MIVOFI-531992 format. One line per 4 residues: number of its first residue (from 1); their letters; for each residue x, y negated, z negated of C-alpha. Coordinates in pm, 1 decimal. Layout:
REM MIVOFI-531992
NUM> A> X:Y:Z; ... $
***
This chain:
REM MIVOFI-531992
1> MKSI> 332.1:1449.3:-4045.7; 185.7:1117.0:-4136.1; 391.2:960.7:-3889.8; 277.0:1208.7:-3597.8 $
5> LYLL> -84.4:1150.7:-3678.3; -25.8:770.6:-3700.4; 120.0:802.0:-3337.3; -125.5:1070.5:-3190.2 $
9> PFLL> -409.4:838.5:-3071.3; -140.3:651.0:-2861.1; 49.4:953.5:-2745.2; -286.8:1121.4:-2616.3 $
13> YIII> -392.1:810.0:-2428.7; -42.7:742.5:-2277.1; -22.4:1092.3:-2150.2; -364.4:1076.7:-1965.3 $
17> ISKK> -304.4:722.2:-1801.4; 54.4:823.9:-1712.0; -54.7:1132.6:-1534.3; -303.9:905.8:-1317.2 $
21> NLHI> -58.1:635.3:-1246.2; 214.0:893.3:-1153.1; -36.2:1039.9:-909.2; -90.3:696.4:-772.1 $
25> LQQH> 281.4:641.8:-731.5; 327.5:984.5:-562.4; 49.3:890.0:-311.1; 228.7:577.9:-231.6 $
29> FYNE> 568.1:757.9:-162.4; 717.3:618.1:-495.2; 673.4:273.4:-400.4; 830.3:267.1:-62.7 $
33> NNRY> 786.9:-66.6:95.3; 618.5:-178.5:-211.1; 296.7:30.6:-144.2; 251.3:109.3:-497.9 $
37> IKWG> 269.7:-260.7:-612.8; 50.4:-383.9:-333.3; -217.8:-148.5:-426.8; -190.0:-255.8:-792.2 $
41> IKKW> -239.7:-615.0:-700.5; -552.5:-521.2:-480.2; -697.4:-304.7:-750.4; -579.7:-517.1:-1033.2 $
45> NEVF> -913.2:-469.4:-1235.8; -872.2:-83.6:-1225.3; -497.3:-104.8:-1300.9; -535.9:-337.5:-1621.9 $
49> KIQD> -848.0:-197.9:-1791.5; -1056.9:-449.9:-1999.5; -1061.4:-231.4:-2304.2; -694.4:-219.6:-2321.1 $
53> IIML> -654.6:-608.9:-2278.9; -890.6:-646.5:-2559.1; -699.9:-403.5:-2788.6; -366.7:-566.9:-2704.2 $
57> IING> -526.8:-908.1:-2817.0; -653.8:-750.6:-3126.4; -324.3:-594.4:-3208.4; -155.6:-919.2:-3119.1 $
61> INLY> -379.9:-1087.6:-3387.6; -306.5:-806.2:-3630.1; 68.6:-870.2:-3593.4; 5.7:-1211.0:-3710.8 $
65> IRNK> -243.2:-1151.0:-3999.2; -118.0:-815.8:-4105.3; -456.0:-669.9:-4201.5; -450.0:-309.2:-4298.7 $
69> IVLG> -809.3:-262.3:-4216.5; -714.4:-374.3:-3846.6; -424.9:-148.4:-3864.5; -660.0:152.9:-3843.8 $
73> LNII> -797.9:50.6:-3512.5; -522.4:265.4:-3332.9; -795.0:550.4:-3382.2; -986.5:389.5:-3103.8 $
77> YILF> -729.2:510.4:-2855.1; -859.5:857.1:-2924.1; -1197.6:734.9:-2777.3; -1013.1:601.0:-2486.2 $
81> FILE> -828.4:926.6:-2433.3; -1176.1:1103.9:-2417.0; -1349.1:853.1:-2182.8; -1036.7:849.1:-1957.2 $
85> KKEQ> -1038.6:1226.7:-1947.5; -1401.6:1247.1:-1852.9; -1348.9:994.0:-1582.2; -1058.7:1176.2:-1424.7 $
89> EKEQ> -1250.5:1502.4:-1427.6; -1536.2:1326.3:-1231.4; -1305.4:1191.2:-960.9; -1270.4:1364.1:-624.9 $
93> VKIP> -900.0:1458.3:-623.4; -820.0:1600.7:-292.2; -456.5:1626.9:-327.3; -357.4:1677.8:-707.9 $
97> LKVT> -39.8:1530.7:-857.2; 254.0:1762.1:-765.2; 491.6:1820.0:-1060.1; 805.4:1820.3:-838.6 $
101> ARVK> 1162.5:1776.6:-982.8; 1135.9:1405.7:-906.2; 811.3:1375.3:-1098.9; 985.0:1561.6:-1396.3 $
105> RLIG> 1279.3:1324.8:-1402.5; 1001.9:1036.4:-1393.3; 829.6:1199.0:-1698.0; 1189.9:1213.7:-1869.6 $
109> SLII> 1236.2:845.5:-1811.9; 877.8:773.4:-1950.9; 950.4:951.2:-2260.9; 1255.6:761.8:-2340.5 $
113> IYFI> 1088.1:419.5:-2261.6; 774.4:513.1:-2488.3; 1023.6:630.3:-2752.0; 1144.1:252.6:-2794.7 $
117> PTII> 866.5:150.3:-3016.9; 933.0:453.2:-3247.0; 1291.1:362.7:-3275.2; 1198.2:4.5:-3362.5 $
121> YIIT> 950.2:155.3:-3626.8; 1249.4:361.2:-3783.0; 1477.1:44.5:-3792.6; 1232.2:-203.6:-3905.0 $
125> KDSY> 947.0:18.1:-4062.2; 712.5:-246.4:-3929.6; 384.9:-64.3:-3828.8; 216.8:-382.6:-3713.4 $
129> LNIF> 499.0:-458.2:-3460.0; 507.4:-83.0:-3364.3; 131.5:-82.7:-3297.2; 147.1:-408.7:-3097.7 $
133> LLSL> 426.7:-259.6:-2871.9; 263.3:68.2:-2813.9; -59.2:-122.0:-2719.3; 137.9:-344.1:-2477.7 $
137> MTSI> 281.2:-51.8:-2322.8; -47.1:120.7:-2268.6; -217.0:-185.5:-2128.9; 68.6:-217.3:-1870.1 $
141> NYLV> 134.5:149.1:-1825.9; 111.6:102.8:-1438.8; 419.3:-127.9:-1453.8; 583.6:105.8:-1707.3 $
145> IEIS> 545.0:378.4:-1432.1; 723.7:145.9:-1185.1; 1006.1:49.5:-1445.9; 1074.3:431.4:-1464.6 $
149> NIIN> 1081.0:458.2:-1090.5; 1348.6:177.8:-1073.9; 1542.4:338.7:-1354.9; 1534.4:678.6:-1155.8 $
153> RPIE> 1648.8:519.4:-822.6; 2014.3:572.6:-854.6; 1960.5:936.9:-929.2; 1724.8:988.9:-663.0 $
157> KYVF> 1952.8:828.2:-420.1; 2211.6:1065.4:-516.8; 1991.4:1381.1:-491.0; 1829.4:1238.1:-157.6 $
161> YYYK> 2207.1:1205.8:1.2; 2313.2:1543.7:-116.2; 2032.5:1711.2:56.7; 2039.3:1481.7:353.6 $
165> KSAM> 2400.9:1555.2:419.7; 2319.8:1948.9:384.5; 2059.2:1920.2:649.4; 2268.8:1713.9:886.5 $
169> NKVK> 2544.3:1958.1:867.1; 2294.0:2241.0:912.5; 2163.0:2108.3:1233.9; 2537.1:2017.1:1350.6 $
173> DMKN> 2659.7:2360.6:1293.8; 2365.9:2527.6:1503.4; 2522.9:2452.0:1841.2; 2259.4:2649.9:2044.5 $
177> LEVI> 1961.2:2444.6:1873.4; 1750.8:2207.5:2062.1; 1553.9:1953.4:1877.7; 1223.8:1767.2:2000.5 $
181> GITG> 1084.0:1463.7:1819.1; 730.9:1393.1:1839.2; 584.1:1057.5:1746.9; 311.7:822.2:1811.4 $
185> SYGK> 28.5:638.0:1610.3; -194.4:928.0:1601.9; -212.3:1289.0:1741.2; 149.4:1382.1:1607.3 $
189> TSSK> 61.9:1685.6:1393.4; -191.8:1817.1:1658.6; 71.6:1775.3:1933.5; 340.4:1939.6:1720.9 $
193> NILN> 130.0:2231.9:1633.4; 12.4:2287.2:1988.7; 364.4:2272.1:2123.8; 481.6:2519.0:1864.4 $
197> DILN> 217.5:2767.0:1976.3; 297.3:2726.7:2337.5; 670.1:2765.4:2307.5; 665.8:3064.8:2065.9 $
201> VKFN> 532.5:3276.9:2374.8; 895.1:3273.4:2506.3; 1129.3:3095.2:2230.3; 1166.1:3125.7:1859.5 $
205> ALAT> 1043.6:2758.7:1761.4; 1006.4:2607.9:1424.6; 784.2:2315.5:1364.3; 775.6:2086.5:1071.8 $
209> PKNY> 491.7:2233.0:847.1; 163.2:2026.6:764.7; 241.8:1665.2:789.7; 609.3:1665.2:696.9 $
213> NTQY> 704.6:1382.6:903.5; 921.8:1169.3:676.7; 1315.4:1190.7:605.6; 1206.7:1397.8:266.7 $
217> GLIL> 980.9:1636.0:488.3; 1253.9:1673.0:756.3; 1526.4:1741.4:513.9; 1307.0:2005.8:315.4 $
221> TINN> 1224.2:2194.7:641.5; 1567.5:2206.3:768.3; 1720.1:2312.4:439.3; 1445.4:2550.5:342.0 $
225> LLNK> 1303.1:2707.1:671.6; 1546.5:2645.1:963.0; 1757.0:2943.6:1033.0; 2024.1:3075.1:1296.8 $
229> FHDI> 1758.4:3264.1:1493.0; 1536.6:2943.3:1590.3; 1611.3:2815.6:1951.4; 1407.3:2514.1:1922.6 $
233> FIAE> 1335.2:2264.4:1612.0; 1010.4:2047.1:1653.5; 1028.8:1770.0:1431.4; 717.5:1522.4:1373.9 $
237> MGAF> 825.6:1188.3:1305.7; 607.2:953.3:1133.2; 679.4:549.1:1050.9; 501.4:274.8:906.9 $
241> KMGR> 754.3:11.1:977.9; 1066.3:-66.3:1228.5; 1352.9:131.6:1206.6; 1204.1:441.1:1061.5 $
245> IKLL> 1213.9:648.0:1379.3; 1577.6:565.5:1425.2; 1673.5:690.0:1080.8; 1504.7:1020.4:1159.4 $
249> CKLV> 1679.8:1051.2:1497.3; 2019.8:1007.6:1316.4; 1908.8:1291.1:1074.4; 1809.4:1555.2:1349.5 $
253> RPKY> 1951.5:1424.9:1668.4; 1675.6:1497.2:1905.6; 1745.8:1599.2:2268.9; 1381.0:1559.9:2367.0 $
257> GIIT> 1098.0:1333.5:2280.1; 729.7:1311.4:2306.2; 499.0:997.9:2234.7; 144.5:1083.3:2193.3 $
261> KIGE> -38.4:746.1:2202.8; 37.7:422.3:2067.6; -232.8:239.8:1878.8; -327.9:26.6:1582.3 $
265> AHLE> -246.8:268.7:1313.6; -15.3:123.8:1053.2; -62.7:-220.5:1213.1; -56.5:-371.8:866.5 $
269> TFGS> 292.6:-257.4:777.7; 446.7:-285.9:1143.0; 315.5:-645.7:1157.0; 222.8:-654.1:1532.6 $
273> RENV> 130.8:-429.2:1821.5; 461.1:-525.9:1978.7; 649.6:-390.2:1675.9; 433.4:-55.8:1669.5 $
277> QKGK> 543.0:7.7:2050.2; 923.5:-84.8:1966.4; 894.3:149.7:1650.6; 779.0:439.9:1854.5 $
281> FELI> 1016.3:397.1:2135.7; 1302.5:418.2:1887.4; 1269.1:809.3:1948.9; 1293.3:776.3:2334.9 $
285> EALP> 1584.2:523.1:2317.2; 1776.9:770.3:2067.3; 1781.1:1044.1:2336.8; 2086.8:1151.1:2535.5 $
289> SDGL> 2110.8:1083.3:2900.0; 2056.5:1453.7:2980.0; 1757.4:1475.9:2753.9; 1383.2:1451.2:2836.9 $
293> AILN> 1095.6:1223.1:2744.9; 729.3:1310.9:2793.2; 517.8:982.1:2810.9; 149.8:920.4:2851.8 $
297> KDDE> 68.0:732.8:3169.2; -286.6:647.9:3066.8; -145.0:456.9:2768.5; -63.7:99.3:2859.9 $
301> MQTS> 150.5:57.9:2561.1; 386.2:322.8:2710.9; 348.0:224.0:3070.4; 434.3:-144.3:2995.8 $
305> YKLK> 741.5:-60.8:2794.5; 1082.9:-150.9:2949.0; 1297.3:160.4:2874.3; 1664.5:80.8:2761.4 $
309> NNVK> 1799.6:418.6:2843.2; 1814.8:644.9:3159.5; 1664.2:942.3:3017.5; 1450.2:1176.7:3255.2 $
313> VIWI> 1080.0:1111.2:3227.5; 787.0:1333.8:3278.1; 449.6:1127.4:3287.9; 111.2:1317.0:3178.6 $
317> GIEN> -220.4:1181.0:3211.4; -596.3:1224.4:3294.6; -731.7:918.1:3445.0; -409.7:822.6:3622.4 $
321> KSAD> -358.7:1054.3:3899.0; -12.0:943.1:3974.9; 114.9:1096.6:3677.3; 357.2:1410.3:3723.5 $
325> IYAE> 137.7:1640.4:3550.9; -242.0:1544.8:3495.6; -572.9:1720.9:3390.5; -917.9:1721.1:3573.7 $
329> NIKM> -1238.7:1893.8:3572.3; -1263.7:1903.1:3188.0; -1559.6:2062.1:3055.5; -1643.1:2096.1:2685.6 $
333> DSKG> -1912.0:2289.2:2480.1; -1933.2:2418.5:2126.5; -1676.6:2708.8:2192.1; -1396.9:2481.2:2332.3 $
337> MHFD> -1266.3:2337.5:2667.9; -1177.8:2428.0:3008.3; -964.2:2206.2:3250.2; -752.3:2222.9:3559.0 $
341> VVFK> -380.3:2112.0:3552.3; -224.7:1969.6:3865.1; 164.1:2000.9:3896.4; 243.9:1715.9:4153.2 $
345> STNE> 608.8:1833.7:4223.6; 496.8:2178.2:4313.9; 133.2:2108.0:4445.9; 19.6:2376.9:4198.5 $
349> KHKF> -326.7:2386.9:4016.1; -407.7:2611.1:3728.9; -727.9:2630.8:3502.8; -664.6:2639.2:3119.6 $
353> TTKL> -893.3:2744.3:2843.3; -864.9:2643.0:2477.4; -1052.6:2675.4:2155.3; -973.2:2306.7:2072.1 $
357> LGIP> -1202.3:2021.8:2124.1; -1168.7:1646.0:2251.3; -971.5:1450.6:2492.7; -688.3:1371.3:2263.7 $
361> NVYN> -614.3:1745.9:2248.3; -610.2:1781.2:2640.6; -313.9:1504.3:2631.6; -143.4:1709.3:2357.5 $
365> ILAG> -183.7:2018.9:2556.3; -49.2:1860.5:2862.1; 263.6:1745.9:2674.8; 310.1:2102.5:2575.5 $
369> IAFG> 267.6:2250.4:2927.6; 495.8:1980.0:3051.6; 781.3:2060.2:2817.6; 722.6:2441.1:2857.0 $
373> KYKN> 740.7:2406.4:3247.8; 1058.4:2206.5:3206.7; 1182.8:2496.2:2987.8; 1102.4:2730.2:3284.6 $
377> MTLQ> 798.9:2903.6:3135.5; 572.3:3053.4:3388.6; 212.8:2959.4:3432.9; 120.3:3311.4:3292.5 $
381> ELDM> 325.1:3233.7:2983.6; 177.0:2868.4:2954.1; -172.9:3001.5:2997.3; -105.7:3263.9:2714.3 $
385> GVKR> 28.9:2985.9:2485.4; -279.1:2749.2:2558.7; -523.6:3028.7:2482.0; -360.0:3121.9:2169.7 $
389> INSI> -343.6:2774.0:2017.1; -505.4:2789.1:1680.2; -768.2:2524.9:1576.7; -590.8:2234.9:1378.2 $
393> EHRL> -703.2:2195.8:1037.7; -913.4:1871.5:1000.8; -858.4:1755.1:1348.7; -1166.2:1800.2:1554.8 $
397> ELKE> -1205.6:2139.4:1408.2; -1519.9:2321.4:1465.2; -1645.8:2517.4:1169.9; -1969.8:2651.9:1025.6 $
401> LGEL> -2106.3:2554.2:669.4; -2412.1:2762.4:636.1; -2683.5:2609.0:882.0; -2454.5:2304.6:963.2 $
405> NIID> -2213.0:2293.4:1242.7; -1906.9:2076.8:1106.1; -1672.1:1873.3:1337.9; -1412.9:1829.4:1084.8 $
409> DAYN> -1194.3:1534.2:1197.8; -1111.4:1422.3:837.2; -727.4:1370.2:883.4; -625.2:996.6:920.3 $
413> SNPV> -873.3:850.5:1151.4; -773.4:544.0:1362.0; -969.6:324.3:1619.1; -911.8:527.8:1932.4 $
417> GSKM> -927.9:863.2:1788.5; -1267.0:781.2:1595.4; -1413.2:689.9:1924.2; -1286.2:1005.9:2092.0 $
421> ALDV> -1430.8:1204.4:1809.2; -1762.5:1056.7:1877.0; -1749.2:1126.3:2252.7; -1714.9:1490.3:2142.6 $
425> LKLM> -2020.4:1465.3:1901.2; -2212.6:1310.8:2209.9; -2153.8:1620.8:2410.8; -2314.7:1856.8:2148.6 $
429> KGKK> -2683.1:1958.0:2200.5; -2852.3:1902.9:1873.3; -2908.3:1659.7:1604.7; -2590.4:1443.6:1538.5 $
433> VVVT> -2480.3:1318.0:1196.6; -2165.4:1111.7:1119.6; -2003.5:1109.2:795.8; -1746.2:839.0:733.7 $
437> PGMI> -1564.0:632.2:472.2; -1420.1:400.6:749.8; -1061.6:322.6:858.5; -780.6:185.9:658.8 $
441> ELGT> -409.4:16.9:685.5; -531.2:-185.1:1010.6; -409.3:-518.3:863.5; -624.7:-826.2:941.4 $
445> EEYE> -791.6:-636.4:1215.7; -951.9:-390.8:972.6; -1291.2:-552.0:925.4; -1338.5:-616.0:1308.4 $
449> LNKQ> -1224.0:-254.4:1400.5; -1451.6:-82.2:1147.0; -1733.7:-309.0:1266.3; -1658.7:-200.7:1611.6 $
453> FGKY> -1667.5:160.7:1501.5; -2012.1:104.4:1358.5; -2126.3:-19.2:1691.8; -1984.1:317.9:1875.6 $
457> ISKV> -2169.0:522.8:1602.6; -2513.1:355.7:1666.7; -2488.3:478.7:2027.6; -2421.4:844.0:1938.8 $
461> ADYV> -2559.7:942.1:1606.1; -2904.3:1048.1:1482.6; -2799.9:966.7:1125.4; -2531.4:802.4:953.9 $
465> ILVG> -2371.5:868.8:606.1; -2144.3:614.4:472.3; -1910.8:701.7:188.0; -1824.7:423.6:-50.0 $
469> KAQT> -2035.1:91.2:-33.7; -1741.5:-180.2:-21.7; -1514.8:22.9:208.2; -1806.3:92.5:449.5 $
473> KPIL> -1945.6:-264.4:472.6; -1801.7:-347.5:824.1; -1921.2:-29.0:971.8; -2280.9:-101.7:824.8 $
477> DGLQ> -2266.6:-470.9:959.2; -2184.9:-317.9:1321.5; -2493.1:-71.8:1278.3; -2708.2:-353.1:1185.6 $
481> EEKY> -2578.2:-583.3:1461.9; -2690.4:-312.8:1713.4; -3020.8:-294.9:1526.1; -2986.7:62.6:1405.4 $
485> DEHK> -3254.8:211.9:1207.2; -3164.1:148.2:838.9; -3380.3:443.1:735.3; -3130.3:654.4:928.4 $
489> ISVI> -2844.3:536.9:701.5; -2737.7:671.8:358.9; -2452.8:503.3:161.0; -2309.3:727.9:-111.5 $
493> NDVK> -1991.8:753.9:-329.2; -1953.7:1138.3:-353.9; -1889.6:1283.3:-8.3; -2026.2:1634.0:-109.1 $
497> KAFD> -2378.0:1477.9:-121.9; -2350.9:1427.9:259.8; -2398.8:1783.3:311.0; -2704.7:1798.5:103.6 $
501> IARE> -2851.6:1509.1:294.3; -2751.2:1675.5:633.4; -2925.6:2006.3:534.2; -3251.2:1812.1:455.1 $
505> LKEE> -3213.4:1643.6:800.0; -3216.5:1987.7:976.6; -3558.6:2094.8:1135.5; -3642.6:2458.5:1246.6 $
509> KEDI> -3487.1:2588.5:1551.3; -3255.8:2289.7:1572.4; -2882.1:2285.8:1601.8; -2733.1:1998.9:1363.7 $
513> YVLL> -2366.8:1894.2:1416.6; -2203.0:1677.9:1137.5; -1894.5:1484.3:1219.2; -1654.5:1419.1:922.0 $
517> ENDL> -1453.0:1121.9:1043.3; -1159.9:1056.4:806.4; -1113.3:1152.5:444.5; -930.3:864.9:253.4 $
521> PDIF> -653.7:944.4:-6.6; -775.0:940.6:-369.6; -657.7:610.7:-419.1; -917.3:462.9:-195.3 $
525> NE> -1206.0:629.2:-392.4; -1482.1:382.0:-506.4 $
***
């Protein structure tokens, strides 16, 4: 009983900080491409807390002088536990830690690692050494989590390959299943959901759920959701470095491919625009010769690429009228959009209506129409499919919050998408408010692109609410350079306060539109 009470302060503190660091590890895809370690280096002052370092020094001195009074300082870790718990309760956690089988295995490894000081204590009966070791392991908990991750890698590799082989065999055995892959720097999830809604008018299609666009996501979808009744499998394919799309193609063997748009998203991890371009075209170059690629003729990054296989290509567009299928006469209001689609091969023109907003969604709908037409869907079926498309969560999604009209574009903002979201806001009749924490993962260009974003905002918004002082500094610089009225700018740390500010801005008999542009992961909270 005495030994349990002796260890209790450390155990409580270790549990609370381990939960937080496991959450960070999970959000960084279990340190794939060293993302977890890079974040720790960037945020070293958050990872290695000053109070932990001070206690480590005290316990180091204690190990030398062996003072029984100082030995009782381990009780301070109860205070640390209480403070850390309060701090975590105040944090805005959008996606909580998911206690998956993998996380449970990590917890098992952590228990073994933290049991080491106890074993040393039993062998040596040296309380001073034990407290020093526990103090050391709490102060470097961030690294201990990664050590557990490294220890578990052989197990995770075995588990991964078992389920991967099962998924590959399942796809291989479904002889009549056709797979279409969708990739791009942005718009993948929207394009996938739109295509799924259109195709399900005639076919039994399955799309990867939510933003399941990694190997793990595809494997889970295939093993758990794909069945013998599905005709078409729509696989969203994400990547943040070269070779990733190629791996996904080996897994699902697509016959068809769509590239949405190629831009600066994940420029930091790809290394260059050329690498981003090559990385996305890995999908098209994995297609068989009897397959089909749907590409965007308004995207210079697609038209300039020299394709290395002879797959059939259908070009879509809005600005470039030489595209095989293009949209014109686009009209947008608070209820959605109307536009004409021209099919050059048959000289047909048809008007489509959708609840969705924004030019990016016109491109996504065009891709869905192009593929549906290729699969012999009639104009009536395509028309029905476009009308039934549901609003896509957090992607230019129009919703009401009391007296506020919210344009929710919170998911993964990027330079082109953010400008297009502002173009949508510009069309709305009423007071226009922008709420944003800025854009991330843009490499060396992050400052300049966010500053440019600030300049665009200055031309559209009646009021600006920036979330996170340090993160949004480039946007503020852009606003100031354009001489934007500083009385119309608020800088906050809690996004919930933005709605209170917006409500105060509303005047009687006036519509107010609030654009939520980007919603950073919890790891970027200030």
